[in-house]
C-alpha positions in Angstrom: 20.5 5.7 18.4 19.3 2.4 19.8 18.5 0.6 16.6 20.9 -0.3 13.8 20.0 1.1 10.3 19.3 -1.7 7.9 21.2 -3.1 4.9 19.4 -3.9 1.7 18.6 -7.3 0.2 19.6 -7.7 -3.5 19.1 -11.5 -3.6 15.9 -11.4 -5.7 18.0 -9.6 -8.5 21.0 -11.9 -8.2 22.2 -14.0 -5.3 25.7 -12.8 -5.8 28.5 -12.2 -8.3 28.7 -16.0 -8.7 25.0 -16.4 -9.5 24.8 -18.3 -12.9 21.9 -16.0 -13.9 24.2 -13.0 -13.8 26.6 -14.6 -16.2 23.7 -15.8 -18.3 22.3 -12.2 -18.6 25.7 -10.7 -19.4 26.1 -13.2 -22.3 22.5 -12.5 -23.3 23.2 -8.8 -23.6 25.9 -9.6 -26.2 23.7 -12.1 -28.2 20.6 -9.9 -28.2 22.7 -6.9 -29.4 24.2 -9.1 -32.2 20.7 -10.1 -33.1 19.4 -6.6 -33.2 22.5 -5.5 -35.3 21.8 -8.3 -37.8 18.1 -7.2 -37.9 19.2 -3.6 -38.6 21.3 -4.8 -41.6 18.8 -7.2 -43.0 15.5 -5.4 -42.3 15.8 -1.8 -41.2 18.5 -0.4 -43.5 16.8 -1.8 -46.7 13.5 -0.3 -45.6 14.8 3.2 -46.3 15.1 2.4 -50.0 11.8 0.5 -50.4 8.2 1.5 -50.6 7.3 0.0 -47.2 3.7 0.3 -46.2 2.9 1.9 -42.8 1.8 -1.6 -41.6 5.1 -3.2 -42.6 7.1 -0.4 -41.2 5.2 -0.7 -37.9 6.2 -4.3 -37.7 9.8 -3.4 -38.0 9.4 -0.7 -35.3 7.6 -3.1 -33.0 10.5 -5.5 -33.1 13.0 -2.7 -32.4 11.0 -1.4 -29.4 10.4 -4.8 -28.0 14.0 -5.8 -28.2 15.2 -2.5 -26.8 12.9 -2.9 -23.8 14.2 -6.4 -23.3 17.8 -5.1 -23.4 17.0 -2.2 -21.1 15.6 -4.5 -18.4 18.7 -6.8 -18.5 21.1 -3.8 -18.5 19.3 -2.3 -15.6 19.5 -5.7 -13.7 23.2 -6.3 -14.5 24.6 -2.8 -14.2 22.2 -2.0 -11.4 23.2 -5.0 -9.3 26.9 -4.3 -9.8 26.5 -0.6 -9.2 24.4 -1.2 -6.1 27.0 -3.6 -4.8 29.9 -1.2 -5.4 28.0 1.7 -3.8 28.1 0.0 -0.4 31.4 -1.8 -0.9 34.0 0.1 -2.9 36.6 -2.4 -1.9 34.9 -5.2 -3.9 37.5 -5.5 -6.7 35.7 -8.4 -8.4 32.5 -6.3 -8.8 34.6 -3.3 -9.9 36.3 -5.3 -12.7 33.1 -7.0 -13.8 31.3 -3.6 -14.0 34.1 -2.2 -16.2 34.0 -5.3 -18.4 30.3 -5.0 -18.9 30.6 -1.3 -19.5 33.1 -1.9 -22.3 31.0 -4.7 -23.7 28.0 -2.3 -24.1 29.9 0.0 -26.5 28.7 -1.9 -29.6 25.1 -1.5 -28.3 25.6 2.2 -27.9 27.0 2.4 -31.4 24.0 0.4 -32.7 21.7 2.8 -30.9 23.2 5.7 -32.8 22.6 4.0 -36.1 19.0 3.2 -35.2 18.4 6.8 -34.1 19.8 8.1 -37.4 17.6 5.6 -39.3 14.5 6.8 -37.4 15.3 10.4 -38.4 15.7 9.4 -42.1 12.2 7.9 -42.2 10.7 11.4 -42.3 6.9 11.5 -42.7 6.7 7.7 -42.9 7.4 7.4 -39.2 4.3 9.3 -37.9 2.2 7.3 -40.4 3.6 4.0 -39.1 3.0 5.0 -35.5 -0.7 5.2 -36.2 -0.8 1.4 -36.6 -1.7 -0.3 -33.3 1.3 -2.2 -31.7 4.3 -1.6 -29.5 5.6 1.2 -31.7 2.3 3.0 -31.5 2.4 2.7 -27.7 5.9 4.2 -27.7 5.2 7.0 -30.2 6.5 9.8 -28.0 9.9 8.2 -27.4 10.3 7.3 -31.1 9.4 10.7 -32.4 11.6 12.4 -29.9 14.5 10.1 -30.9 13.9 10.9 -34.5 13.9 14.6 -33.8 17.1 14.4 -31.8 18.8 12.5 -34.6 19.1 15.9 -36.4 21.9 16.6 -33.9 24.1 13.7 -34.8 27.4 13.5 -36.6 28.1 10.9 -39.3 27.9 7.3 -38.2 31.7 6.9 -38.2 32.2 10.1 -36.2 29.6 9.1 -33.6 31.2 5.7 -33.2 34.6 7.3 -32.8 33.3 9.8 -30.2 31.6 7.0 -28.4 34.6 4.8 -28.1 37.0 7.7 -27.4 34.9 8.9 -24.5 36.1 6.0 -22.4 39.6 7.4 -22.7 38.6 11.1 -22.8 35.7 12.6 -20.9 34.9 9.4 -18.9 38.6 9.2 -17.9 38.6 12.9 -16.8 35.4 12.2 -14.8 36.9 9.2 -13.1 40.1 11.1 -12.3 38.1 13.8 -10.6 36.2 11.2 -8.6 39.3 9.4 -7.6 41.2 12.5 -6.6 38.4 13.8 -4.4 37.2 10.5 -2.9 40.6 9.1 -2.0 42.2 12.2 -0.6 42.6 12.1 3.2 43.3 15.0 5.4 44.8 15.4 8.9 42.5 17.5 11.1 42.0 18.1 14.8 38.5 17.1 15.7 37.0 16.8 19.2 40.4 17.4 20.8 42.4 14.8 18.8 44.2 14.7 15.5 42.3 12.5 13.0 42.8 11.4 9.4 39.6 12.3 7.6 38.4 11.5 4.0 38.0 14.7 2.1 34.2 14.3 2.0 34.1 14.0 5.8 36.1 17.3 6.1 33.7 19.1 3.8 30.7 17.7 5.8 32.1 19.6 8.9 30.6 22.7 7.5 27.4 21.7 9.3 29.3 21.0 12.6 27.6 22.6 15.7 30.9 24.2 16.8 31.9 27.4 15.0 35.6 27.0 15.6 35.5 23.6 14.1 33.6 24.9 11.0 36.0 27.7 10.5 39.1 25.5 10.8 37.6 22.9 8.5 36.8 25.5 5.9 40.4 26.9 6.0 41.8 23.4 5.8 39.5 22.6 2.8 40.8 25.7 1.0 44.4 24.6 1.6 43.7 21.1 0.3 42.1 22.3 -2.9 44.8 24.9 -3.4 47.1 21.9 -3.7 44.7 19.9 -5.9 43.4 22.7 -8.2 45.7 22.1 -11.2 44.7 18.4 -11.9 41.1 19.2 -11.2 41.2 22.2 -13.6 42.7 19.9 -16.2 39.7 17.5 -15.7 37.2 20.4 -16.1 38.9 21.8 -19.1 39.1 18.3 -20.8 35.4 17.6 -20.3 34.0 21.1 -21.2 36.4 21.3 -24.2 35.1 17.9 -25.5 31.5 18.9 -25.0 32.0 22.2 -26.9 33.5 20.4 -29.8 30.8 17.8 -30.0 28.1 20.4 -29.7 29.6 22.3 -32.6 30.0 19.2 -34.7 26.4 18.1 -34.0 24.9 21.4 -34.9 23.8 22.4 -31.5 22.9 26.1 -31.0 25.1 26.4 -27.9 26.1 24.6 -24.7 22.6 24.8 -23.2 20.7 23.4 -26.2 21.2 19.7 -25.5 20.5 20.1 -21.8 17.1 21.8 -22.6 16.1 19.0 -24.9 17.0 16.3 -22.4 15.0 18.3 -19.7 12.1 18.5 -22.2 11.6 22.2 -21.7 12.3 25.2 -23.9 14.2 28.4 -23.3 11.0 30.4 -22.6 10.4 28.1 -19.7 13.9 28.3 -18.4 13.9 32.1 -18.7 10.6 32.3 -16.8 11.9 30.1 -14.0 15.3 31.8 -13.7 13.7 35.2 -13.8 11.5 34.4 -10.9 14.4 32.9 -9.0 16.5 36.0 -9.6 13.6 38.2 -8.3 13.5 36.1 -5.1 17.1 36.6 -4.2 16.4 39.5 -1.8 14.1 37.2 0.2 16.8 34.7 0.6 19.4 37.4 1.5 17.0 38.4 4.4 17.2 34.8 5.6 21.1 34.7 5.4 21.3 38.0 7.4 18.9 36.6 10.0 20.9 33.5 10.3 24.1 35.5 10.7 22.4 37.4 13.6 21.3 34.2 15.3 24.8 32.8 15.1 26.4 36.0 16.3 28.0 37.3 13.1 27.7 40.7 11.5 27.8 38.9 8.1 27.4 35.2 7.5 30.8 33.6 6.5 30.7 30.7 4.1 31.9 28.3 6.8 28.6 28.9 8.7 26.3 28.8 5.7 25.3 25.3 6.7 25.6 25.7 10.4 22.8 24.3 12.6 20.6 26.9 14.3 18.8 26.2 17.6 18.9 23.0 19.6 19.9 20.7 16.7 21.3 18.0 19.0 18.2 15.8 18.9 18.8 12.5 17.2 16.4 9.9 15.9 16.7 6.1 15.8 16.0 4.6 12.4 12.7 3.2 13.8 11.7 6.7 14.9 12.5 8.1 11.4 10.4 5.3 9.9 7.4 6.1 12.1 7.6 9.8 11.4 7.6 9.1 7.7 4.9 6.5 7.7 2.6 8.6 9.9 2.8 11.7 7.7 2.8 9.8 4.4 -0.5 8.2 5.6 -2.1 11.6 6.2 -1.4 12.4 2.5 -2.2 9.0 1.0 -2.7 5.6 2.5 -1.2 4.1 -0.7 2.0 6.2 -0.3 2.3 5.0 3.3 1.7 1.3 2.2 4.4 1.6 -0.4 6.9 3.0 2.1 5.9 0.3 4.7 6.7 -2.3 2.0 10.1 -0.7 1.3 11.0 -0.8 5.1 9.7 -4.4 5.6 11.2 -5.9 2.5 14.7 -4.5 3.0 14.9 -2.2 0.0 16.9 0.3 2.1 20.6 0.4 2.9 21.0 3.1 5.5 23.9 1.9 7.7 27.1 3.9 7.7 30.2 1.8 7.2 33.6 1.8 5.6 33.7 1.4 1.9 30.2 2.8 1.4 29.8 5.9 -0.8 28.4 9.1 0.7 25.1 10.7 -0.1 21.9 9.0 -1.0 20.0 7.8 -4.1 17.1 5.6 -5.2 17.4 3.2 -8.1 14.6 1.4 -10.0 15.0 -2.3 -10.4 12.9 -3.1 -13.5 13.3 -6.9 -13.5 11.5 -7.2 -10.1 9.5 -3.9 -10.3 11.0 -2.6 -7.1 13.3 0.2 -5.9 16.5 0.2 -3.8 17.4 3.2 -1.6 20.8 4.0 -0.3 21.4 6.5 2.4 23.8 7.1 5.3 21.6 7.5 8.3 23.3 9.3 11.2 20.2 10.0 13.3 20.0 13.7 12.3 16.7 15.3 11.1 18.4 15.9 7.8 18.7 12.2 7.3 15.0 11.7 8.2 14.2 14.1 5.4 16.6 12.3 3.1 14.8 9.0 3.7 11.5 10.8 2.9 13.0 12.2 -0.3 14.3 8.9 -1.6 11.1 7.1 -0.8 9.4 9.7 -3.0 11.6 8.6 -5.8 10.6 5.0 -5.0 6.9 6.0 -5.1 7.5 7.5 -8.5 8.9 4.2 -9.7 5.9 2.4 -8.1 3.4 4.5 -10.0 5.3 3.7 -13.3 5.2 0.0 -12.5 1.6 0.0 -11.4 0.7 1.5 -14.8 2.7 -1.2 -16.6 5.0 1.2 -18.3 8.0 -0.1 -20.2 11.5 1.3 -19.7 11.2 3.3 -23.0 7.9 4.7 -21.8 9.3 5.8 -18.4 12.5 7.7 -19.5 11.9 10.6 -17.1 13.8 13.9 -17.6 15.6 15.4 -14.6 13.1 18.3 -14.4 10.3 15.9 -13.6 12.4 13.2 -11.7 12.4 15.3 -8.5 8.6 15.8 -8.4 7.7 13.0 -6.1 10.8 13.3 -3.9 10.3 17.0 -3.2 6.5 16.3 -2.6 7.4 13.7 0.0 9.8 16.0 1.8 7.1 18.8 1.7 4.5 16.4 3.1 6.6 15.5 6.1 8.1 18.9 6.9 4.8 20.8 6.5 3.1 18.3 8.8 5.8 18.7 11.5 5.6 22.5 11.2 1.9 22.4 11.9 2.5 21.3 15.5 6.1 21.9 16.8 6.8 21.1 20.4 8.1 24.6 21.1 9.7 27.6 19.4 13.1 25.9 19.5 11.9 22.9 17.6 10.1 25.2 15.1 13.3 27.1 14.5 15.2 23.9 13.8 12.5 22.8 11.4 12.4 26.2 9.6 16.2 26.2 9.3 16.2 22.8 7.7 13.4 23.8 5.3 14.7 27.3 4.3 18.4 26.2 4.2 17.5 23.4 1.8 15.5 25.8 -0.4 18.3 28.4 -0.4 20.6 25.8 -1.8 18.1 24.7 -4.4 17.5 28.3 -5.5 20.4 30.5 -4.7 23.3 28.0 -5.0 21.7 26.4 -8.1 21.7 29.9 -9.7 25.4 30.4 -8.9 26.2 27.0 -10.4 24.2 27.8 -13.5 26.0 31.1 -14.0 29.4 29.4 -13.3 28.9 26.7 -15.8 27.6 29.0 -18.5 30.7 31.2 -18.2 33.1 28.3 -18.1 31.6 26.9 -21.4 31.8 30.3 -23.0 35.4 31.0 -22.1 36.5 27.4 -22.9 35.6 28.0 -26.5 38.5 30.4 -26.8 41.1 28.7 -24.6 41.8 26.5 -21.7 41.1 28.1 -18.3 43.7 28.4 -15.6 42.7 27.1 -12.2 42.7 30.6 -10.7 40.5 31.8 -13.5 38.0 29.1 -12.8 38.0 30.0 -9.2 37.4 33.7 -10.0 34.4 32.7 -12.2 33.0 30.8 -9.2 33.4 33.7 -6.9 31.7 36.1 -9.3 28.8 33.6 -9.6 28.5 33.6 -5.8 28.6 37.4 -5.7 25.8 37.6 -8.3 23.5 35.3 -6.3 24.3 35.4 -2.6 25.2 39.1 -2.8 25.3 41.0 0.5 23.4 38.2 2.2 26.7 36.7 3.2 30.2 37.9 3.9 31.6 38.4 0.4 35.1 38.3 1.7 34.6 34.7 2.9 33.1 32.7 0.0 34.0 29.3 -1.6 36.2 29.8 -4.7 36.8 26.0 -4.8 33.1 25.0 -5.0 33.8 23.7 -8.5 36.4 21.2 -7.5 34.4 18.6 -5.6 30.9 18.8 -7.2 30.7 15.8 -9.6 27.9 17.6 -11.5 30.4 19.7 -13.4 32.3 16.7 -14.6 29.8 14.8 -16.8 30.1 15.1 -20.6 26.7 13.5 -20.9 24.8 15.8 -18.4 25.8 19.4 -18.7 24.0 21.8 -16.5 23.2 19.3 -13.8 21.8 22.1 -11.8 18.6 24.0 -12.9 16.5 20.8 -13.1 16.7 20.7 -9.3 15.2 24.1 -9.0 12.5 23.1 -11.5 11.7 20.0 -9.6 11.4 21.8 -6.3 9.2 24.7 -7.5 7.1 22.4 -9.7 6.4 20.1 -6.7 5.5 23.1 -4.6 3.0 24.2 -7.2 1.5 20.7 -7.2 1.4 20.7 -3.4 -0.6 23.9 -3.4 -3.1 22.3 -5.8 -3.3 19.3 -3.4 -4.1 21.6 -0.5 -6.9 23.1 -2.6 -8.4 19.8 -4.0 -7.6 17.3 -1.3 -8.1 13.6 -2.0 -9.4 14.4 -5.5 -5.8 15.4 -6.5 -4.3 12.0 -5.8 -5.4 10.0 -8.8 -4.3 12.8 -11.2 -1.0 13.0 -9.3 -0.3 9.3 -9.7 -1.2 9.5 -13.4 1.3 12.3 -13.8 4.1 10.3 -12.2 3.3 7.3 -14.3 3.5 9.5 -17.5 6.7 11.5 -16.9 8.4 9.6 -19.8 5.7 10.2 -22.3 5.2 14.0 -22.7 7.0 17.3 -22.5 7.1 19.0 -19.1 4.8 21.7 -20.4 2.2 19.2 -21.6 2.2 17.3 -18.3 1.9 20.5 -16.3 -1.0 21.6 -18.4 -3.0 18.7 -17.0 -3.1 20.7 -13.8 -3.7 24.0 -15.6 -0.1 25.0 -14.9 1.7 27.2 -17.5 5.4 26.7 -16.9 6.2 29.3 -19.4 4.5 31.9 -17.2 6.8 33.6 -14.7 3.8 34.0 -12.4 3.7 30.2 -11.7 7.3 30.1 -10.5 6.8 33.3 -8.5 3.8 31.8 -6.8 5.8 28.7 -5.8 8.6 30.9 -4.4 6.2 33.1 -2.5 5.2 30.1 -0.4 8.5 30.6 1.3 7.9 34.1 2.4 5.9 33.3 5.5 8.4 30.7 6.6 11.3 33.2 6.2 9.3 35.9 8.1 8.6 33.5 10.9 12.3 32.4 11.0 13.3 36.1 11.4 10.8 36.5 14.2 12.0 33.5 16.3 
C-alpha cells in the first residue's frame, strides 16, 4: 500500500480528556438525573393515584421524554467519546478509569429508568389516551407503548435495583473476564520462517492465511491454547447464562428466547419462517463447501481451510483505491449515498490505521451531539477490508437518514434485526457492481469466494450458534456445564448445520470460547439478527433492481423509521411479509446462481 489509512478526528465532540466541557457534561448527567428523580417523586408517582386528565398526563410524559432525550445525547457524547478513545488506544489508563467511573455513576439513572418503566405500565388505558394529545409524548408513542408493554416483565423495584447493581460484579464481571482472558493471551508461533509472539486474535486470524500449512498449524495451536483456557471460560459462560435464566424466570419470561425476540421486534412466527428457510438452504451451502474443498485440493474441507482464500487473492488496495471503489459504486446506486461517504472520508470520520493498542474488528457509532458517525476499521489492503469499509459506511448512512429526518434518540432506537439493513445493502451494492465486470475468471472467483463465504457464515454458522446457545440455556437450567460438555454441544451444532459439507472429523469445538456474543447478559442470541439483516437487505435490493430510482425515497424513509415500528410493519411498506417463509427463501435463492458459477470456475 502506498497511502496511510487515516485516523479519525474526535475534536468536535471533546478536544480531549482535559476538555472542561467533558467534565461539565459528566456533572450534568448527575444533576439532570437527580432532577428527573425528584420529578418522579413529586409529579409522576402521585399521578397514579389521582384523576389526571389526558392533557395533564401528556404534560408529565412530555417532560419525561424531553429529559430522557437530553440525557441520551449527553451519555452518547461522554461514553461514546471515551469508548472511541479506548477502542484505538487500550493503553490509555486515564480514559479507562474515567469510563469506569462514569459507568458506575450511571447506575442511579438505570434504576430510575426501571421505576419509570414500571410507572408507564401501571398507567393502563390512560397512557394511550394521553398519547393522543399533541406534544413530545405523542411523537414518541411507539417507544412509550413498547416500554409500558415490556414493564410486564419486570421484578419488583427493589429486586430490579439489586439485579442492576449486582450485575457490575456478576455478569458484567464474567463478561470482562472473558474479554481479558482472550484479548491479553499471547501465543508463540512460527510464522514466515521465524518464531513470533502473537496475540490470540492474531493467531485466530491466520485461518485466512494463503498457506495451507500455516493455517493447519495455527488451528492446532489454537486448539491447544483453548484446551488450557477452557475451564475459566466455561465458568464465565455458566455464570452469565445462569444469571440470565434466573432473571428470565423471575421476570415471567416464557423462555430464554422471549426477551431476545421482543428486543428484535419480531415474533416467533417470523423467526420460525426465517430459520426454516435457512435450514432448507443448507444443501446449497454444502455444495459450496465441497466445491471449495476441491479447489483447495482436499477430499473434504477441514475447519482450518474454511476461511482460506481461493484464487489469486494476493491483490492489495491502498486506502485511496478502496475509497474510490466505494464512492464510484455508491454513486451508481444513489448520489446522496456517495456524497455522504465522501463527507465521511473528507472530514476524518474514519480510523482505519492498524496500530498497537487498537482493538480488532470494525464498527460504526452514531455521535448524536454533532449528528455524525465515527467508523473504526483495521485496513490491511485486502478486499475483505474494502467490503468492511462499505459495510460500516452503510451503518453511517443509516445514521445520516435518521439525522436528516430529525429523529430523537428515543425515536431511533433500532433493533439488531433492522440495524444491519443499510450495511448489508452497501456491501451488496459494491460487490454486485464488481461482479458485473470482473477483469477475468480469476478475479471473478475471488469476488465470488468473498461473497459466498460471507453468506455461509451469516447463514450456516449463525444457525450453528443459534442451536448452540439454545442448548446451553436449556441444560444450564438443570446444572452447570463442564467445559467438555459445552464443547460437545458446539460440535453437535456444527454437525447439524455444516453437515457433510466439511470434514466432520476436523471442526471447531472451541468456537464458544472467543466469540464475545455468547458472553452478554443483556443481549442473548446475538446471532439470528445478522441472518435477518442479511436476508432482509437482499429482499430490498431485489425491489431496488425492479423499481430503480423510485425505490430510494422509500428506502431512506425506512431507515429513518427503524426505531418507530415493528419489523413486520416496516417490511409491509414494501409489501414484504416476513412471516412468510417464501420471502426468506426468495432472498436465499439469489445465491444459487453465484454458487453454481463458483462451482463452474
